[in-house]
C-alpha positions as CSV (number, residue, x, y, z in Angstrom):
1,M,0.0,-0.1,-0.1
2,A,1.6,3.3,-1.1
3,K,0.5,6.3,0.9
4,G,2.3,9.5,0.0
5,K,6.0,8.5,-0.1
6,K,5.4,5.8,2.5
7,V,5.0,2.2,1.5
8,L,2.9,0.0,3.9
9,T,3.1,-3.8,3.7
10,F,0.6,-6.2,5.2
11,R,1.2,-9.9,5.5
12,P,-1.8,-12.0,6.2
13,G,-1.1,-14.6,8.9
14,K,1.6,-12.7,10.6
15,P,1.1,-11.5,14.3
16,D,1.1,-7.8,13.4
17,Y,-1.6,-8.3,10.6
18,D,-4.7,-6.2,11.2
19,A,-7.4,-6.7,8.6
20,E,-9.3,-3.5,9.8
21,E,-6.1,-1.4,9.2
22,V,-6.0,-2.9,5.6
23,R,-9.5,-2.0,5.0
24,K,-9.0,1.6,6.3
25,V,-6.1,2.4,4.2
26,S,-7.2,0.6,0.9
27,I,-10.8,1.9,0.8
28,G,-11.3,5.4,-0.5
29,P,-14.1,7.9,0.7
30,S,-16.5,6.5,-2.2
31,G,-16.2,3.0,-0.7
32,N,-14.3,1.7,-3.6
33,L,-10.6,0.7,-3.7
34,R,-8.2,3.5,-4.1
35,A,-6.8,4.0,-7.5
36,P,-4.5,2.7,-8.9
37,T,-5.0,-0.9,-7.8
38,L,-3.0,-3.6,-9.3
39,R,-3.1,-7.4,-8.5
40,A,-0.1,-9.4,-9.4
41,G,-0.6,-13.1,-8.2
42,K,-1.4,-13.1,-4.6
43,T,0.0,-9.5,-4.1
44,W,-2.0,-6.4,-4.3
45,Y,-0.6,-2.9,-4.9
46,V,-3.0,-0.1,-3.9
47,G,-1.8,3.4,-4.7
48,F,1.2,4.5,-6.7
49,S,4.8,3.9,-5.7
50,E,7.2,3.6,-8.7
51,D,9.7,1.9,-6.4
52,A,7.2,-0.8,-5.4
53,Y,6.0,-1.3,-9.1
54,N,9.6,-1.7,-10.3
55,A,10.4,-4.3,-7.6
């Protein structure tokens, strides 16, 4: 999840994973996923980070 210049990483199944936090940062004010959203295999990229997309 890219938020400004910060990249947030969520890993389901890990002790620090919080599904509510994922929903909070990935859903926009209209109730839809924030744009841009890209799915590559099991990985979701929400928001824009050129570094994350290049990796």
